[in-house]
C-alpha positions as CSV (number, residue, x, y, z in Angstrom):
1,M,136.9,213.7,9.2
2,A,134.5,215.7,11.3
3,K,133.0,213.9,14.3
4,V,129.2,213.7,14.2
5,K,127.8,214.8,17.5
6,A,125.2,212.6,19.1
7,K,121.9,214.2,19.7
8,A,121.1,214.7,23.3
9,K,117.9,212.9,24.4
10,T,115.4,215.2,25.8
11,K,113.1,213.9,28.5
12,R,109.4,214.3,27.8
13,S,107.1,215.5,30.5
14,P,104.0,213.3,31.2
15,A,101.9,216.3,30.0
16,A,103.9,216.5,26.7
17,K,103.5,212.7,26.1
18,K,99.7,212.9,26.6
19,P,98.0,213.7,23.2
20,A,95.9,216.8,23.1
21,V,92.1,216.3,22.9
22,T,91.2,216.7,19.2
23,A,88.0,218.6,19.1
24,T,85.8,219.7,16.2
25,S,82.4,221.2,15.7
26,P,80.3,222.8,12.9
27,A,81.0,226.3,14.3
28,L,84.7,225.7,14.5
29,E,84.8,224.4,10.9
30,K,82.9,227.4,9.7
31,A,85.2,229.9,11.6
32,Q,88.3,228.1,10.2
33,G,86.8,228.5,6.7
34,V,86.2,232.2,7.1
35,L,89.7,232.7,8.5
36,S,91.3,230.8,5.7
37,K,89.4,233.1,3.1
38,L,90.3,236.3,5.0
39,T,94.0,235.2,5.3
40,K,94.2,234.8,1.5
41,D,92.4,238.3,1.1
42,S,94.8,239.8,3.6
43,T,97.9,238.4,1.6
44,A,96.5,239.8,-1.6
45,A,95.6,243.2,0.0
46,A,99.1,243.5,1.4
47,K,100.7,242.8,-2.0
48,I,98.4,245.5,-3.5
49,A,99.2,247.9,-0.7
50,A,102.9,247.4,-1.1
51,A,102.7,247.9,-4.9
52,S,100.6,251.1,-4.5
53,S,103.1,252.5,-1.9
54,K,106.0,251.7,-4.2
55,K,104.1,253.4,-7.1
56,A,103.2,256.4,-4.9
57,A,106.9,256.9,-3.9
58,A,107.9,256.7,-7.5
59,A,105.3,259.2,-8.6
60,T,106.3,261.5,-5.8
61,K,110.0,261.3,-6.8
62,A,109.1,261.9,-10.4
63,A,106.8,264.9,-9.5
64,A,109.5,266.4,-7.4
65,K,112.0,266.1,-10.3
66,A,109.6,267.2,-13.1
67,K,107.8,269.9,-11.1
68,T,104.8,269.9,-13.5
69,A,101.1,269.9,-12.7
70,V,100.5,266.5,-14.4
71,S,103.3,264.8,-12.4
72,K,102.0,266.4,-9.2
73,K,98.5,265.2,-10.0
74,A,99.8,261.7,-10.8
75,A,101.7,261.7,-7.5
76,T,98.7,262.8,-5.6
77,A,96.5,260.1,-7.2
78,A,99.2,257.5,-6.5
79,K,99.3,258.5,-2.9
80,A,95.6,258.3,-2.6
81,A,95.5,254.8,-4.2
82,A,98.3,253.7,-1.9
83,K,96.4,255.1,1.1
84,K,93.2,253.3,0.0
85,A,95.0,250.0,-0.5
86,A,96.6,250.3,2.9
87,A,93.3,251.1,4.5
88,K,91.7,248.1,2.7
89,A,94.6,245.8,3.9
90,A,94.2,247.2,7.5
91,A,90.5,246.5,7.4
92,I,91.1,242.9,6.1
93,N,93.7,242.4,8.8
94,A,91.3,243.5,11.4
95,K,88.8,241.0,10.0
96,V,91.5,238.3,10.1
97,R,92.2,239.1,13.8
98,A,88.5,238.9,14.6
99,A,88.2,235.6,12.7
100,K,91.2,234.2,14.6
101,A,89.5,235.2,17.9
102,R,86.3,233.5,16.7
103,V,88.3,230.3,15.8
104,K,90.0,230.4,19.1
105,A,86.6,230.7,20.9
106,A,85.1,227.9,18.8
107,E,88.2,225.7,19.6
108,A,87.8,226.3,23.3
109,V,84.1,225.4,23.2
110,A,84.7,222.3,21.0
111,Q,87.6,221.2,23.4
112,A,85.3,221.8,26.4
113,A,82.6,219.6,24.8
114,A,85.2,217.0,23.9
115,K,86.8,217.1,27.3
116,K,83.2,216.7,28.8
117,I,82.6,213.7,26.6
118,A,86.0,212.2,27.4
119,D,85.4,212.8,31.1
120,A,82.0,211.1,30.8
121,E,83.6,208.2,28.9
122,K,86.3,208.0,31.6
123,A,83.7,208.1,34.4
124,Q,81.7,205.4,32.6
125,A,84.9,203.2,32.2
126,A,85.6,203.7,35.9
127,L,82.0,202.7,36.8
128,D,82.2,199.7,34.5
129,K,85.5,198.7,36.1
130,A,84.1,199.2,39.7
131,V,81.0,197.2,38.8
132,K,83.1,194.4,37.3
133,A,85.3,194.4,40.4
134,F,82.2,194.3,42.6
135,A,80.7,191.4,40.6
136,A,84.0,189.5,40.8
137,N,84.2,190.0,44.6
138,F,80.6,189.1,44.9
139,K,81.1,185.9,42.9
140,K,84.2,185.1,44.9
141,K,82.3,185.5,48.2
142,Q,79.5,183.4,46.8
143,A,81.9,180.8,45.8
144,K,83.6,180.9,49.3
145,V,80.1,180.6,51.0
146,A,79.2,177.7,48.6
147,A,82.6,176.0,49.3
148,A,82.0,176.4,53.1
149,K,78.5,175.1,52.7
150,A,79.7,172.1,50.7
151,A,82.5,171.4,53.2
152,K,79.9,171.5,56.0
153,A,77.6,169.1,54.1
154,A,80.6,166.8,53.3
155,K,81.6,166.9,57.0
156,K,78.0,166.1,58.1
157,A,77.8,163.3,55.6
158,A,81.2,161.9,56.7
159,T,80.1,162.0,60.4
160,K,76.9,160.3,59.5
161,A,78.7,157.6,57.5
162,R,81.1,157.1,60.3
163,A,78.2,156.7,62.7
164,E,76.4,154.3,60.4
165,A,79.6,152.3,59.9
166,K,80.2,152.2,63.6
167,K,76.7,151.1,64.1
168,A,76.9,148.4,61.5
169,A,80.3,147.2,62.9
170,A,78.7,147.0,66.4
171,K,75.8,145.1,64.9
172,E,78.1,142.7,63.1
173,K,80.2,142.2,66.2
174,A,77.1,141.5,68.3
175,A,75.9,139.0,65.6
176,A,79.3,137.3,65.4
177,K,79.4,137.2,69.2
178,K,75.9,135.7,69.3
179,A,76.9,133.1,66.6
180,A,80.0,132.3,68.4
181,V,78.1,131.7,71.7
182,K,75.6,129.6,69.7
183,A,78.3,127.6,68.0
184,K,80.1,127.1,71.3
185,A,76.8,125.9,73.0
186,A,76.2,123.6,70.0
187,A,79.7,122.3,70.1
188,K,79.4,121.8,73.9
189,K,76.1,119.9,73.4
190,A,77.6,117.8,70.6
191,A,80.6,117.1,72.7
192,A,78.3,116.1,75.7
193,K,76.2,113.9,73.4
194,A,79.4,112.2,72.0
195,K,80.7,111.7,75.5
196,A,77.5,110.1,76.6
197,A,77.4,107.9,73.5
198,A,81.0,106.9,74.1
199,K,80.3,106.1,77.7
200,K,77.2,104.0,76.7
201,A,79.3,102.1,74.3
202,K,81.9,101.2,76.9
203,K,79.2,99.5,79.3
204,P,79.4,95.6,79.4
205,K,76.5,93.7,77.7
206,K,74.3,91.2,79.8
207,K,74.7,87.5,79.1
208,V,71.7,86.0,77.5
209,T,70.8,82.4,78.6
210,K,69.6,79.7,76.2
211,R,66.3,79.6,77.9
212,A,65.8,83.3,77.8
213,A,66.8,83.4,74.2
214,A,64.4,80.5,73.4
215,K,61.6,82.2,75.2
216,K,62.3,85.4,73.3
217,A,62.5,83.7,70.0
218,A,59.3,81.6,70.5
219,P,56.1,83.1,69.0
220,K,53.4,84.1,71.5
221,K,50.3,81.8,71.6
222,V,46.9,83.5,70.9
223,A,44.1,82.2,73.1
224,K,41.3,80.8,71.2
225,A,37.6,81.2,72.3
226,K,36.1,78.0,73.7
227,P,33.1,76.7,71.5
228,A,31.4,75.2,74.4
229,A,31.0,78.5,76.0
230,K,29.3,79.8,72.9
231,K,26.9,76.9,72.8
232,K,26.0,77.3,76.4
233,A,25.2,81.0,75.8
234,A,22.9,80.0,72.8
235,A,21.1,77.4,75.0
236,K,20.3,80.0,77.5
237,K,18.8,82.3,75.0
238,A,16.6,79.6,73.4
239,P,13.0,79.3,74.8
240,A,11.7,76.1,76.5
241,K,9.2,73.6,74.7
């Protein structure tokens, strides 16, 4: 069995990998149409010229063999026809070359226009990308500034809250201290009062005699106005007879 040789992998250049810019235009399409028609005409003219040349060669050979006036005339006519066909084919070929040149020029113009459009699109894409990147960076910077501002505000709020908490704690401490002092004073006063009451309770009571008790228990006598005094006053006021 014959061994099948593996095909060697050919490395493609970056330029070869990159597809060519496909360009088209009305002028290019028209030039390509003319070239296609002239190519067909050229092929037909070449066939006619070849046949005419073959016919002229045969007529010349026959005239040389026959050596008659008719054969010579036929050979001359065949040669003239072959010459005319060859001239026509040459003229058509010249037109084909001109048409090819026009197609090439139209292709160059179309490719230049397509390249211009592609370059404009590429530049627009690059511009859009740059604008997008700028917008992203701007937003990032804005977010950073906003975050720094928020952090500063939070720090300020935290400092304020700490100061307020410290102030409230100091106020509470002062109030507690004041209440403690007040409570201590009240307790001290209550203790002194209790001590005084206890001391008073410990003192011996004085002995009450029967006479003092009877005197204390007896009701007090209310002094009555003397009627004689009233009568005497009335006699003084009465007039003498």
